[in-house]
LUMVEX-775202 format. One line per field, with one value per residue (C-alpha): residue in one letter; x, y, z; residue number from 1. Coordinates in steps of 0.05 Angstrom, whole numbers. Example, Ala and Ser with C-alpha at 12.3 -4.5 7.8 and 13.67 -1.06 7.14 Angstrom:
BEGIN
lodo <- [A  S]
xx <- [246  273]
yy <- [-90  -21]
zz <- [156  143]
kolfi <- [1  2]
***
This chain:
BEGIN
lodo <- [M  S  S  V  K  G  L  I  P  D  L  D  S  Y  R  G  R  Y  T  L  L  S  I  L  V  G  V  A  L  V  T  F  A  Y  L  G  W  S  L  V  N  S  T  S  Q  R  Q  I  D  N  I  T  A  R  T  V  A  A  G  I  L  A  D  A  Q  T  Q  L  N  H  L  E  N  N  L  Q  R  I  L  N  E  P  V  K  G  N  L  V  H  T  E  N  T  L  L  S  L  E  Q  V  L  L  D  L  T  D  S  L  K  Q  L  P  L  D  E  A  D  L  A  E  G  L  L  D  E  K  L  A  L  E  R  E  V  K  N  L  I  D  V  R  R  D  V  E  G  W  F  P  A  M  N  L  M  L  E  E  M  Y  P  H  N  K  G  I  L  G  E  L  Q  L  L  R  Q  E  V  D  V  G  F  P  L  D  Q  Q  V  A  V  I  R  Q  I  S  T  L  Q  R  L  W  M  G  L  T  G  E  L  R  L  M  V  A  N  R  F  G  L  F  A  S  N  Q  D  S  E  F  Q  G  R  N  D  A  I  A  D  Y  A  E  R  F  I  L  T  L  K  I  L  E  N  H  F  E  Y  N  N  E  E  F  I  L  S  N  S  L  V  A  M  E  A  H  Y  K  S  W  M  N  G  Y  Q  R  V  L  V  F  M  D  K  P  T  W  R  M  D  L  H  I  M  R  E  K  V  T  P  L  L  D  S  M  R  Q  R  F  S  L  I  D  L  A  L  D  A  Q  S  A  D  G  I  T  Q  L  T  Q  T  A  K  R  L  S  V  S  I  L  A  M  A  M  L  G  L  L  I  L  F  A  A  F  Q  F  I  K  R  N  L  L  L  P  I  G  Q  T  A  T  A  L  K  Q  E  A  S  G  G  L  E  S  N  A  P  S  N  S  N  L  K  E  I  Q  D  L  V  D  A  F  S  E  M  R  K  Q  V  H  N  R  Q  R  H  L  D  H  V  A  H  H  D  A  L  T  Q  L  P  N  R  I  L  F  H  D  R  L  E  H  A  L  A  I  A  L  R  G  D  G  L  I  G  L  M  F  L  D  L  D  R  F  K  Q  V  N  D  S  L  G  H  L  A  G  D  E  L  L  K  R  I  A  E  R  L  T  S  I  V  R  S  S  D  T  V  A  R  L  S  G  D  E  F  A  I  L  I  E  G  I  N  S  R  E  A  M  A  P  L  A  E  K  I  L  R  A  V  E  Q  P  V  Q  V  A  G  Q  E  L  C  V  S  A  S  I  G  I  A  M  A  P  F  D  D  V  S  A  D  Y  L  I  R  D  A  D  T  A  M  Y  E  A  K  R  H  G  R  A  A  Y  C  F  F  S  G  E  M  T  E  R  V  A  E  G  L  K  Y  E  H  E  V  R  Q  G  V  E  A  G  Q  F  H  Y  H  F  Q  P  I  F  E  S  I  S  G  K  L  L  C  Y  E  A  L  L  R  W  Q  H  P  Q  R  G  I  L  T  P  D  H  F  L  T  A  L  N  D  T  G  L  I  T  S  L  F  G  P  L  F  E  Q  A  L  H  F  Q  N  E  H  G  D  K  E  G  K  V  A  I  S  I  N  L  S  A  R  L  L  N  D  P  V  F  C  R  N  L  L  E  S  L  V  A  G  K  M  A  P  R  S  L  I  L  E  I  T  E  D  T  L  T  Q  E  L  A  E  A  D  Q  F  L  Q  Q  A  K  S  L  G  V  R  V  A  L  D  D  F  G  T  G  Q  A  S  L  S  H  L  R  Q  F  P  F  D  L  L  K  I  D  R  E  F  I  H  G  V  V  A  D  S  N  D  A  S  L  V  R  A  M  I  Q  L  A  H  A  F  N  I  D  V  I  A  E  G  V  E  N  E  S  Q  L  A  F  L  Q  Q  Q  G  C  D  Y  V  Q  G  Y  L  V  G  I  P  R  H  Q  Q  Q  S  S  E  V  L  K  A  G  L  L  F  E  T]
xx <- [-1256  -1332  -1339  -1299  -1343  -1403  -1380  -1367  -1441  -1454  -1397  -1415  -1486  -1459  -1414  -1466  -1487  -1414  -1396  -1455  -1435  -1363  -1388  -1430  -1372  -1327  -1377  -1383  -1307  -1301  -1356  -1319  -1254  -1288  -1319  -1252  -1218  -1271  -1263  -1187  -1192  -1236  -1179  -1142  -1097  -1063  -1038  -1009  -974  -944  -918  -889  -854  -824  -800  -765  -733  -710  -678  -642  -619  -591  -555  -525  -500  -470  -434  -406  -379  -348  -314  -285  -260  -227  -193  -165  -137  -106  -72  -41  -25  -46  -49  -87  -144  -158  -157  -206  -253  -251  -269  -326  -352  -352  -393  -441  -448  -464  -518  -549  -551  -587  -638  -648  -660  -712  -746  -751  -782  -841  -857  -893  -832  -814  -742  -736  -687  -637  -615  -599  -530  -510  -487  -444  -412  -400  -363  -319  -307  -286  -235  -204  -202  -163  -116  -106  -90  -39  -3  -5  28  86  134  172  107  80  144  208  253  245  302  348  335  342  401  444  427  413  483  515  470  493  565  561  529  582  638  607  605  678  697  662  698  766  755  734  797  852  837  860  804  812  797  742  685  697  707  647  604  625  612  544  527  549  505  445  453  456  395  359  378  354  293  274  280  232  183  191  173  114  90  96  50  0  -1  9  12  -47  -4  45  83  102  117  159  200  207  234  283  308  315  356  401  410  426  475  511  517  539  597  615  618  658  708  714  732  783  815  817  854  902  916  930  968  926  950  887  839  796  822  805  735  724  746  701  642  652  653  589  557  572  545  483  470  478  426  381  385  364  305  283  285  241  191  183  161  85  92  119  49  12  -41  -64  -69  -114  -156  -167  -175  -210  -241  -268  -307  -341  -359  -387  -428  -459  -475  -509  -553  -570  -592  -638  -670  -679  -713  -761  -778  -792  -838  -878  -881  -907  -964  -982  -982  -1028  -1078  -1075  -1086  -1150  -1174  -1156  -1197  -1258  -1243  -1234  -1307  -1332  -1284  -1305  -1377  -1360  -1317  -1375  -1419  -1366  -1360  -1435  -1432  -1373  -1407  -1469  -1427  -1390  -1455  -1479  -1414  -1414  -1486  -1483  -1410  -1367  -1417  -1429  -1354  -1340  -1393  -1363  -1292  -1317  -1352  -1288  -1248  -1300  -1301  -1226  -1239  -1299  -1357  -1387  -1457  -1475  -1444  -1460  -1463  -1534  -1563  -1509  -1505  -1485  -1461  -1411  -1387  -1378  -1335  -1293  -1284  -1265  -1212  -1184  -1184  -1145  -1096  -1087  -1071  -1018  -988  -980  -946  -899  -886  -865  -817  -788  -782  -740  -696  -688  -666  -625  -561  -575  -512  -511  -584  -558  -589  -560  -538  -608  -638  -577  -581  -654  -639  -580  -623  -676  -624  -594  -663  -673  -603  -609  -673  -638  -569  -549  -491  -487  -426  -416  -363  -340  -305  -265  -230  -156  -130  -197  -180  -125  -177  -219  -159  -130  -191  -246  -308  -347  -296  -298  -374  -369  -318  -364  -422  -379  -355  -427  -448  -391  -408  -482  -465  -421  -466  -531  -599  -614  -552  -550  -498  -502  -462  -452  -414  -360  -322  -347  -391  -422  -444  -492  -486  -540  -548  -475  -450  -379  -330  -287  -343  -331  -259  -272  -325  -277  -222  -271  -292  -220  -204  -267  -250  -178  -201  -187  -243  -251  -268  -263  -222  -172  -160  -161  -137  -160  -160  -201  -191  -245  -261  -305  -346  -389  -452  -462  -387  -364  -428  -503  -517  -522  -483  -428  -424  -414  -362  -325  -323  -299  -243  -223  -221  -172  -130  -129  -105  -51  -25  -16  -85  -115  -131  -186  -183  -230  -247  -216  -223  -155  -179  -212  -236  -185  -129  -155  -160  -93  -60  -89  -66  2  12  -4  45  99  89  96  162  189  167  202  138  158  194  212  179  217  184  226  227  246  262  198  230  289  264  330  325  333  325  282  236  236  163  149  98  71  62  5  -10  -86  -98  -44  1  -15  8  36  -33  -51  10  56  21  29  102  116  76  110  179  184  202  272  287  255  297  361  337  301  365  402  348  360  435  426  379  429  488  450  432  502  533  591  558  552  499  427  400  352  298  277  220  235  181  182  197  261  283  276  315  388  412  381  409  479  478  455  509  562  539  546  615  637  618  562  522  547  515  499  460  414  352  316  242  204  132  103  69  136  163  108  128  179  240  300  349  320  349  420  416  390  443  498  470  468  539  559  523  455  396  333  262  198  145  68  74  8  -29  2  11  80  88  132  179  202  224  263  293  317  348  310  337  271  198  145  75  23  -18  -82  -66  -38  -101  -144  -95  -128  -201  -199  -172  -162  -116  -79  -68  -45  5  31  41  76  125  140  148  197  237  240  276  321  286  272  200  175  102  72  14  23  -25  -40  -8  -50  -22  49  41  15  73  124  93  97  171  163  231  213  152  131  69  37  45  121  133  93  122  156  194  268  268  215  253  316  280  253  321  356  303  323  253  253  182  143  74]
yy <- [-1079  -1087  -1032  -984  -999  -984  -913  -899  -893  -841  -799  -808  -784  -714  -711  -680  -626  -609  -602  -555  -514  -508  -483  -430  -406  -403  -361  -313  -305  -292  -239  -205  -206  -173  -119  -105  -98  -50  -6  -4  10  70  107  165  139  207  201  132  156  215  169  122  179  204  134  130  198  177  114  155  203  145  119  189  191  121  141  203  160  112  171  196  125  119  186  162  101  145  185  121  88  115  48  39  2  60  110  69  61  136  152  101  130  200  176  139  200  245  196  191  267  273  220  256  323  292  257  319  359  312  327  388  409  481  459  425  478  450  399  452  468  395  385  449  426  358  390  430  367  330  385  382  306  306  358  314  253  293  317  247  216  264  238  304  341  302  278  316  278  212  223  246  182  136  168  195  161  90  80  100  51  -5  18  10  -59  -80  -57  -95  -158  -148  -138  -203  -241  -213  -231  -303  -312  -271  -266  -315  -357  -327  -257  -274  -276  -207  -175  -211  -187  -115  -123  -154  -96  -46  -81  -83  -9  10  -33  0  70  58  22  83  127  81  84  160  167  119  156  223  194  179  104  80  133  175  229  246  302  262  200  241  271  202  172  231  221  146  159  206  153  99  146  162  89  71  121  99  25  45  81  19  -23  29  30  -46  -49  7  -29  -95  -65  -104  -97  -117  -81  -71  -1  22  -8  29  95  81  66  131  169  134  148  223  228  189  235  297  269  254  326  349  300  332  401  375  344  409  447  455  432  363  332  376  321  326  402  395  343  386  454  437  368  360  427  406  338  371  421  365  325  387  393  319  330  388  347  289  333  361  290  268  327  313  239  254  295  239  188  232  235  160  150  190  149  85  106  112  44  12  26  -10  -68  -75  -82  -136  -171  -173  -203  -255  -273  -284  -331  -369  -375  -404  -454  -474  -487  -530  -572  -577  -603  -651  -674  -658  -676  -748  -760  -730  -773  -836  -818  -804  -871  -907  -872  -888  -961  -964  -939  -987  -938  -945  -967  -900  -855  -891  -847  -830  -860  -913  -989  -1014  -1082  -1051  -1001  -1058  -1096  -1034  -1024  -1097  -1092  -1028  -1061  -1121  -1078  -1033  -1095  -1120  -1050  -1045  -1113  -1096  -1027  -1059  -1105  -1048  -1005  -1059  -1068  -993  -984  -1047  -1076  -1137  -1174  -1162  -1142  -1083  -1014  -980  -907  -880  -912  -896  -824  -820  -851  -805  -743  -769  -781  -712  -679  -715  -699  -625  -620  -651  -658  -725  -737  -777  -816  -835  -887  -893  -960  -982  -1050  -1044  -1075  -1107  -1101  -1153  -1203  -1191  -1193  -1257  -1298  -1268  -1227  -1285  -1292  -1217  -1218  -1274  -1234  -1173  -1214  -1242  -1172  -1146  -1202  -1184  -1111  -1124  -1170  -1118  -1057  -1048  -1062  -987  -972  -976  -1013  -998  -1016  -954  -982  -1034  -1047  -984  -990  -937  -945  -896  -895  -857  -837  -829  -779  -761  -767  -814  -865  -879  -902  -969  -987  -969  -1013  -1070  -1065  -1064  -1128  -1162  -1146  -1170  -1240  -1291  -1308  -1374  -1357  -1405  -1454  -1402  -1363  -1289  -1235  -1165  -1099  -1036  -961  -923  -849  -820  -757  -730  -689  -634  -623  -632  -619  -619  -639  -711  -702  -662  -711  -769  -728  -713  -786  -805  -753  -780  -850  -829  -796  -862  -897  -844  -860  -934  -966  -1014  -954  -904  -829  -774  -718  -650  -584  -593  -652  -633  -670  -634  -660  -731  -727  -693  -749  -800  -765  -748  -821  -837  -785  -811  -881  -854  -820  -884  -926  -879  -860  -788  -772  -714  -705  -660  -608  -568  -492  -462  -395  -369  -348  -394  -456  -464  -504  -461  -514  -571  -555  -611  -621  -663  -719  -773  -841  -860  -935  -925  -854  -853  -793  -735  -663  -621  -592  -657  -668  -608  -580  -646  -651  -581  -589  -654  -632  -691  -643  -634  -709  -718  -665  -705  -764  -715  -675  -738  -752  -683  -695  -762  -731  -674  -722  -764  -702  -672  -656  -619  -552  -570  -598  -578  -530  -555  -512  -533  -506  -488  -481  -433  -492  -508  -435  -426  -489  -470  -542  -548  -481  -498  -567  -541  -487  -538  -583  -526  -507  -580  -583  -634  -587  -527  -465  -436  -499  -491  -446  -438  -421  -388  -367  -298  -322  -347  -276  -252  -301  -290  -325  -315  -352  -341  -273  -290  -358  -332  -277  -328  -374  -317  -298  -369  -362  -394  -361  -345  -344  -314  -367  -360  -284  -248  -300  -287  -228  -203  -129  -89  -76  -149  -140  -78  -108  -174  -179  -238  -268  -297  -282  -336  -313  -361  -404  -371  -308  -343  -384  -325  -279  -293  -289  -241  -170  -160  -221  -197  -129  -159  -205  -148  -105  -161  -171  -97  -91  -149  -123  -55  -90  -128  -193  -247  -274  -346  -358  -420  -461  -448  -497  -473  -437  -373  -364  -376  -325  -273  -284  -280  -215  -185  -203  -259  -292  -364  -410  -472  -515  -574  -543  -545  -601  -642  -664  -732  -779  -786  -841  -806  -740  -775  -804  -736  -702  -757  -749  -676  -649  -578  -554  -619  -628]
zz <- [54  53  106  63  3  47  56  -18  -40  13  -14  -87  -73  -63  -124  -171  -122  -104  -178  -190  -129  -155  -222  -188  -145  -206  -245  -186  -180  -255  -249  -191  -231  -290  -247  -214  -281  -305  -244  -251  -325  -310  -271  -304  -359  -362  -289  -302  -365  -327  -272  -324  -359  -294  -277  -344  -334  -264  -294  -347  -293  -251  -313  -325  -252  -261  -325  -291  -234  -285  -319  -253  -236  -305  -295  -228  -263  -317  -262  -236  -303  -372  -407  -472  -438  -390  -447  -488  -428  -417  -489  -488  -423  -452  -512  -466  -422  -481  -507  -437  -430  -497  -476  -409  -443  -491  -433  -390  -447  -447  -373  -344  -303  -289  -278  -346  -368  -318  -370  -422  -393  -383  -455  -451  -387  -418  -477  -428  -388  -452  -468  -399  -399  -465  -436  -375  -418  -460  -397  -366  -427  -424  -370  -367  -359  -299  -265  -287  -240  -277  -327  -271  -231  -291  -328  -271  -205  -230  -262  -195  -160  -207  -198  -122  -128  -177  -133  -74  -116  -136  -63  -44  -99  -79  -6  -25  -68  -35  39  92  122  191  163  114  164  192  123  93  152  138  63  77  124  70  19  66  83  9  -7  51  26  -45  -19  23  -40  -77  -19  -16  -89  -82  -20  -57  -111  -56  -67  5  59  81  113  58  93  155  114  65  122  154  90  82  153  141  78  117  171  121  85  150  169  98  100  170  148  86  130  175  114  91  160  161  95  115  181  148  89  40  -33  -69  -115  -53  -39  -110  -103  -38  -70  -130  -84  -47  -112  -136  -68  -72  -144  -124  -64  -108  -154  -94  -71  -141  -138  -73  -107  -164  -115  -77  -139  -149  -222  -205  -219  -270  -280  -208  -216  -277  -241  -180  -213  -278  -281  -210  -210  -275  -245  -183  -224  -265  -202  -173  -235  -229  -157  -176  -231  -184  -132  -186  -209  -138  -125  -189  -174  -103  -133  -182  -126  -84  -141  -152  -77  -79  -138  -100  -40  -85  -115  -46  -28  -90  -81  -7  -28  -79  -26  23  -31  -46  28  32  -27  2  70  38  0  63  100  43  43  119  124  64  62  123  177  154  146  215  248  216  239  310  312  291  346  399  378  386  458  468  463  393  415  446  391  326  264  240  177  174  167  236  211  163  217  266  215  205  280  291  237  268  338  314  276  337  380  331  324  400  404  347  378  444  407  366  428  462  400  393  465  479  450  408  431  506  517  557  548  487  479  468  531  572  551  572  640  650  635  684  738  726  734  801  826  809  851  912  942  911  864  800  777  705  685  612  603  543  536  524  460  443  370  378  401  339  293  323  342  299  312  342  397  407  413  465  505  504  531  588  606  605  653  701  700  714  772  806  806  844  813  814  772  696  654  580  518  476  417  402  466  501  562  607  679  714  790  827  899  920  971  947  891  933  934  860  869  905  853  796  826  835  762  739  779  753  680  689  711  656  607  570  498  438  479  499  563  550  597  582  618  616  620  658  656  712  709  766  764  782  794  721  680  686  614  593  528  562  620  572  535  600  620  550  556  624  595  541  596  632  569  560  630  614  609  661  705  721  718  743  694  705  669  636  595  529  468  426  468  463  387  384  423  377  314  343  358  286  262  309  281  211  229  261  202  152  117  105  40  -4  -72  -119  -164  -214  -220  -288  -317  -349  -415  -429  -393  -357  -292  -229  -175  -148  -90  -38  -19  44  35  81  49  96  96  94  67  13  0  47  39  98  111  145  189  194  256  292  272  299  363  382  360  313  257  285  287  219  184  188  145  99  89  71  19  -11  -12  -46  -98  -111  -119  -170  -211  -215  -283  -312  -296  -222  -176  -183  -130  -78  -45  26  68  141  194  253  299  261  255  330  347  360  353  284  261  286  254  187  186  205  148  99  124  122  49  52  7  -33  -2  -71  -87  -26  -23  44  40  97  97  111  175  201  199  246  302  356  327  371  327  258  239  260  228  161  160  172  119  68  85  65  -1  15  -20  20  -10  19  7  -2  -10  -5  38  106  152  131  113  67  125  122  50  72  135  105  35  6  -58  -83  -72  -87  -105  -78  -126  -100  -139  -201  -210  -231  -268  -336  -316  -257  -268  -194  -189  -250  -220  -154  -188  -231  -170  -132  -189  -194  -119  -116  -174  -139  -82  -131  -113  -166  -170  -173  -191  -159  -186  -261  -293  -364  -422  -412  -342  -367  -423  -374  -327  -384  -407  -336  -329  -278  -270  -254  -256  -218  -227  -260  -329  -326  -276  -225  -158  -166  -121  -131  -184  -227  -224  -246  -306  -326  -321  -360  -414  -421  -406  -379  -390  -378  -407]
kolfi <- [1  2  3  4  5  6  7  8  9  10  11  12  13  14  15  16  17  18  19  20  21  22  23  24  25  26  27  28  29  30  31  32  33  34  35  36  37  38  39  40  41  42  43  44  45  46  47  48  49  50  51  52  53  54  55  56  57  58  59  60  61  62  63  64  65  66  67  68  69  70  71  72  73  74  75  76  77  78  79  80  81  82  83  84  85  86  87  88  89  90  91  92  93  94  95  96  97  98  99  100  101  102  103  104  105  106  107  108  109  110  111  112  113  114  115  116  117  118  119  120  121  122  123  124  125  126  127  128  129  130  131  132  133  134  135  136  137  138  139  140  141  142  143  144  145  146  147  148  149  150  151  152  153  154  155  156  157  158  159  160  161  162  163  164  165  166  167  168  169  170  171  172  173  174  175  176  177  178  179  180  181  182  183  184  185  186  187  188  189  190  191  192  193  194  195  196  197  198  199  200  201  202  203  204  205  206  207  208  209  210  211  212  213  214  215  216  217  218  219  220  221  222  223  224  225  226  227  228  229  230  231  232  233  234  235  236  237  238  239  240  241  242  243  244  245  246  247  248  249  250  251  252  253  254  255  256  257  258  259  260  261  262  263  264  265  266  267  268  269  270  271  272  273  274  275  276  277  278  279  280  281  282  283  284  285  286  287  288  289  290  291  292  293  294  295  296  297  298  299  300  301  302  303  304  305  306  307  308  309  310  311  312  313  314  315  316  317  318  319  320  321  322  323  324  325  326  327  328  329  330  331  332  333  334  335  336  337  338  339  340  341  342  343  344  345  346  347  348  349  350  351  352  353  354  355  356  357  358  359  360  361  362  363  364  365  366  367  368  369  370  371  372  373  374  375  376  377  378  379  380  381  382  383  384  385  386  387  388  389  390  391  392  393  394  395  396  397  398  399  400  401  402  403  404  405  406  407  408  409  410  411  412  413  414  415  416  417  418  419  420  421  422  423  424  425  426  427  428  429  430  431  432  433  434  435  436  437  438  439  440  441  442  443  444  445  446  447  448  449  450  451  452  453  454  455  456  457  458  459  460  461  462  463  464  465  466  467  468  469  470  471  472  473  474  475  476  477  478  479  480  481  482  483  484  485  486  487  488  489  490  491  492  493  494  495  496  497  498  499  500  501  502  503  504  505  506  507  508  509  510  511  512  513  514  515  516  517  518  519  520  521  522  523  524  525  526  527  528  529  530  531  532  533  534  535  536  537  538  539  540  541  542  543  544  545  546  547  548  549  550  551  552  553  554  555  556  557  558  559  560  561  562  563  564  565  566  567  568  569  570  571  572  573  574  575  576  577  578  579  580  581  582  583  584  585  586  587  588  589  590  591  592  593  594  595  596  597  598  599  600  601  602  603  604  605  606  607  608  609  610  611  612  613  614  615  616  617  618  619  620  621  622  623  624  625  626  627  628  629  630  631  632  633  634  635  636  637  638  639  640  641  642  643  644  645  646  647  648  649  650  651  652  653  654  655  656  657  658  659  660  661  662  663  664  665  666  667  668  669  670  671  672  673  674  675  676  677  678  679  680  681  682  683  684  685  686  687  688  689  690  691  692  693  694  695  696  697  698  699  700  701  702  703  704  705  706  707  708  709  710  711  712  713  714  715  716  717  718  719  720  721  722  723  724  725  726  727  728  729  730  731  732  733  734  735  736  737  738  739  740  741  742  743  744  745  746  747  748  749  750  751  752  753  754  755  756  757  758  759  760  761  762  763  764  765  766  767  768  769  770  771  772  773  774  775  776  777  778  779  780  781  782  783  784  785  786  787  788  789  790  791  792  793  794  795  796  797  798  799  800  801  802  803  804  805  806  807  808  809  810  811  812  813  814  815  816  817  818  819  820  821  822  823  824  825  826  827  828  829  830  831  832  833  834  835  836  837  838  839  840  841  842  843  844  845  846  847]
***
């Protein structure tokens, strides 16, 4: 401490002079700043004002271009759907565009532009554009004006469509009541085919109209002809199937109302096709969309003309701005010479100040620091700082020397602790990693091989759990001693963590040389150990990796040996296994988690939770969805995201479905009332749908009456439809023929296309919660949900909205005609007992 105080007076002696120097430098810098400001202020203010005015005009011009683009976008929306919001936006945009054009005209008049008269015609073109926009809106509001075929489709064709669907429903009811059981399957199959063909025919018409409006297809002509051909194909197959049914009834001399229904369907079909031909005539006329004609011939030319004027004005502004910048550049060149002279003067002042500080402040401090470093190396006498007190410096050096000695001793101790295991005194992971990298570097320069063993004690946790951690620690020390005694002194035995050990073997000639050593280690570990008065017998699993055969990186080589060790455990433990390319870390982790899932299945930890689905308007209960949950003993209740992949990969899902189906039956039986049993909705994975045994067993259960088919809803996801499912299509068709309803789950998040909606007649479509979450705050989500609902209804499919969590979402869905809702707002998933209590309490929309 005294040596430090000895240095302080030397530093304080320069404080006054350093303060005075700082004041002088500050005054000089302020002077330079003032001179620079004076020079800049002497530049031409007129040039700056002109550049500023041009910048303002350019900003107004960009705003005008933006407003024009907004107007065009609003007109495109009006062409698609002339709702009140689009009309209001269009009127506001016209007003904004007019104001911006007035501002642009005033701004250009203040500039010396020869092209300033370009803005004179903008207001006239804007008035003409406003007249054409109002004309377009009037035409778009008149349905007969922009699509004359609408009344024909609604008033003439749609009743015949309903008539055919009604006759099909009547046919189905007559077959269920009046036909013998041995004839029902064949007749129902023909009726189902007839219904599917009619739905396909009407669906193609909807897609044809949508394509004609330009909503989906880029090549309208080819798409239009393709839809027309598809309708003709469906019509031909529909009549053929109808004739088959008529021949069947004539052959069997059936005396039901069926024959009258078939005749009525044929009459409805002919009337519908006549209407369809008239629709084609309408759609071939050039006046079928007058709004598009006005947009192309009137509005778009005006928009292009105004954009051309904007471009000319922009070019004129750029040219004038370039001239102004050139003048400013010349002025700046003159200023740069003056600023350079001031900068040189400032550098001279700073250099003089630096020399003063170096001679009077930095040099004494540097000499003192050098003397301290030399004293630490033993050479202070020959390099002592000038004008210093040697006794104080010597005290300072002695203190640093003693401190350096203690630091070195402590560093050696910390280095040993940091690189060795505290329990076994073996090298730890850090030191082992360093030695492995060193050995790899030597091996890669020569022809030698390196063997790495990763050893893990089998069932070591049982020792800790039964005898305690002290006994486990003692066992680890004994095992460490045995491993050290077996290997050579040049080899390295390390404890990586817990009961994991690693052994580095250097200087071997072949992979086969590792096998005898591994067997010797296994026999040594298996020898009984006396711990806590008890004789313990343990075993080990060893994974072996070789360098450079398997890897040349230390981290990857340890990973490979660890993977091989897990492979040895998978083959029964108490063994060793060499690493191969087929072993990966993902497989090892997968095996561990699959084992955990298998234990959960065997322990009966998987249960159904039931969540209600209600009608959005009346609140009437549609069904309960059976949601699979894992009651994990450590992690609590887990959703399918955590375990469904493992269940499918291992095939456990097929054995698990039986008990789960019994849970659903038990739940349904408990909730029966005078109106019948409640419906249950069950999710099916691709693994189940592609399992013929599962499909056959479920159909047999339905036929046997274990569950009423109308009370069962099968849910499949969009991604399931994109996989190769050999059994799925036939199974779902058979299930629907029995009366089971089929729902398309998570619609919008997967890879399914519109063709799936056309190919398979789904009864229900579930919109994923991802889209429902933002319907109130996000206009894009609202538009998507609205389009999904309209699309489903176009295919006669009811819609269920998932994830309804607040009243605003529910109100939006009710307004859009969504049929059913599901979510925490109306009912949370509950286990069987909780769901029973809710139903007995008479709660439909739970809060």
